[in-house]
C-alpha positions as CSV (number, residue, x, y, z in Angstrom):
1,X,0.1,0.5,0.0
2,X,2.4,2.6,0.4
3,X,4.8,0.7,-2.0
4,X,2.7,0.5,-4.5
5,X,4.6,-2.3,-7.1
6,X,7.5,-3.4,-4.5
7,X,7.6,-6.2,-2.6
8,X,9.0,-7.0,1.1
9,X,10.6,-5.4,2.5
10,X,12.2,-2.3,0.8
11,X,15.4,-1.2,0.4
12,X,15.3,2.5,1.9
13,X,17.9,4.5,-0.2
14,X,16.3,7.2,0.0
15,X,17.7,7.5,4.4
16,X,20.3,8.9,5.6
17,X,20.7,9.8,9.9
18,X,21.1,8.2,13.0
19,X,18.9,5.5,15.1
20,X,19.2,5.1,18.9
21,X,17.5,1.5,19.7
22,X,17.0,1.9,23.8
23,X,15.6,-1.6,25.8
24,X,16.3,-2.3,29.3
25,X,15.7,-0.7,32.6
26,X,15.3,3.0,32.5
27,X,18.1,3.9,34.7
28,X,17.7,8.1,34.2
29,X,14.8,10.5,33.3
30,X,16.4,13.7,33.2
31,X,13.8,16.7,31.6
32,X,11.2,13.4,31.0
33,X,14.1,12.2,28.4
34,X,14.6,7.9,29.8
35,X,17.5,6.3,29.2
36,X,17.8,3.1,29.4
37,X,20.5,0.3,30.3
38,X,21.6,-0.8,26.7
39,X,22.0,1.9,23.4
40,X,22.9,0.7,20.0
41,X,22.9,4.1,17.8
42,X,23.7,3.6,13.9
43,X,24.3,5.7,11.6
44,X,22.7,5.8,7.8
45,X,23.8,6.4,4.5
46,X,21.8,5.8,1.6
47,X,19.8,3.4,3.8
48,X,23.2,1.1,4.4
49,X,24.1,1.3,8.2
50,X,27.4,2.8,7.8
51,X,28.2,2.8,11.9
52,X,27.6,1.3,15.0
53,X,27.4,2.3,18.9
54,X,27.1,0.6,21.6
55,X,26.5,2.2,24.9
56,X,25.8,0.3,28.5
57,X,24.4,2.6,31.0
58,X,24.9,1.2,34.8
59,X,21.6,0.3,37.0
60,X,21.6,2.5,39.3
61,X,18.1,1.9,42.0
62,X,18.9,4.0,44.8
63,X,18.9,7.2,42.2
64,X,15.4,6.8,42.0
65,X,13.5,7.7,44.6
66,X,10.5,8.2,43.9
67,X,10.4,12.7,45.2
68,X,7.3,11.6,47.0
69,X,8.7,9.8,50.0
70,X,10.3,13.2,50.7
71,X,7.1,15.2,51.8
72,X,6.9,16.0,55.8
73,X,4.5,13.8,57.4
74,X,2.4,16.8,58.3
75,X,0.6,15.7,54.5
76,X,-0.6,13.0,56.0
77,X,-4.1,15.0,56.5
78,X,-5.7,12.2,58.2
79,X,-3.0,12.5,61.5
80,X,-3.3,15.2,64.6
81,X,-0.5,17.4,65.8
82,X,0.2,15.3,68.8
83,X,0.1,11.9,66.7
84,X,3.0,14.3,64.5
85,X,4.5,15.3,67.5
86,X,5.1,11.5,68.7
87,X,6.8,10.9,65.5
88,X,9.2,13.6,64.8
89,X,10.4,13.3,68.8
90,X,10.6,8.9,67.6
91,X,12.7,11.2,64.1
92,X,10.3,10.6,60.9
93,X,10.3,13.6,59.6
94,X,10.0,12.5,56.5
95,X,7.0,9.9,54.6
96,X,10.1,7.8,53.5
97,X,11.5,8.0,57.3
98,X,7.1,7.0,57.7
99,X,6.8,3.8,55.8
100,X,9.8,2.1,56.2
101,X,9.2,1.6,59.6
102,X,7.6,-1.9,60.6
103,X,4.0,-1.5,62.1
104,X,5.0,-3.4,65.2
105,X,8.3,-0.1,65.6
106,X,5.1,2.4,65.3
107,X,3.7,0.6,67.6
108,X,6.3,0.9,70.6
109,X,7.2,4.6,70.0
110,X,5.3,5.8,73.6
111,X,1.5,7.1,72.7
112,X,1.2,5.9,70.0
113,X,-2.1,3.8,69.2
114,X,-4.0,1.5,67.2
115,X,-6.4,5.4,66.0
116,X,-2.3,6.6,64.8
117,X,-1.7,3.2,62.8
118,X,-4.8,3.1,61.2
119,X,-4.9,6.8,60.6
120,X,-1.5,6.7,58.8
121,X,-1.9,3.5,56.5
122,X,-5.2,4.7,55.0
123,X,-3.3,8.7,55.0
124,X,0.1,6.5,53.2
125,X,-2.9,4.6,50.6
126,X,-3.3,8.2,48.9
127,X,0.2,8.5,48.1
128,X,0.5,5.2,47.3
129,X,2.8,3.5,50.1
130,X,2.7,1.5,52.8
131,X,3.7,0.6,56.0
132,X,7.3,-1.6,55.9
133,X,8.3,-0.4,52.8
134,X,11.8,-1.3,52.0
135,X,13.8,1.6,50.6
136,X,17.4,0.3,49.1
137,X,19.4,3.1,49.0
138,X,17.3,6.0,51.1
139,X,19.3,7.2,53.2
140,X,22.7,8.4,50.5
141,X,18.8,9.5,48.8
142,X,18.8,12.0,52.0
143,X,22.1,13.1,51.4
144,X,21.4,13.8,48.0
145,X,18.8,16.2,47.9
146,X,19.5,17.8,50.5
147,X,15.9,17.8,52.3
148,X,14.7,19.6,55.8
149,X,13.4,18.2,58.3
150,X,9.5,19.0,58.3
């Protein structure tokens, strides 16, 4: 249909330029441009490949911490000021600090009760988070971003 009278494959002798083919996991997303682990760049002249470059990038999960984790715990609107004060006194300032704690560890905070635990769980679901999550590289992420405590 596109090339009447020609059978497939059609030789693209009119094409000159480069083509980047990427695959693998996303290793970085600067300014909404995804960079993948593997990339092959092909350069064409008159439809023929004249050069090929292979690029491998290292996957670093700690570089991909979700910015939502750096939000202050006060953004969980279900929490009362006394509960926020208890969490801050226990060293929990950001959502990332909170989600890494186990339910047992939270219940061990003096003055913490089941209602506070339920409110935390409800509030975290709004952000797509939950108590007891593992965040590899979290402490490095805090230093990297330098987020201020709430």
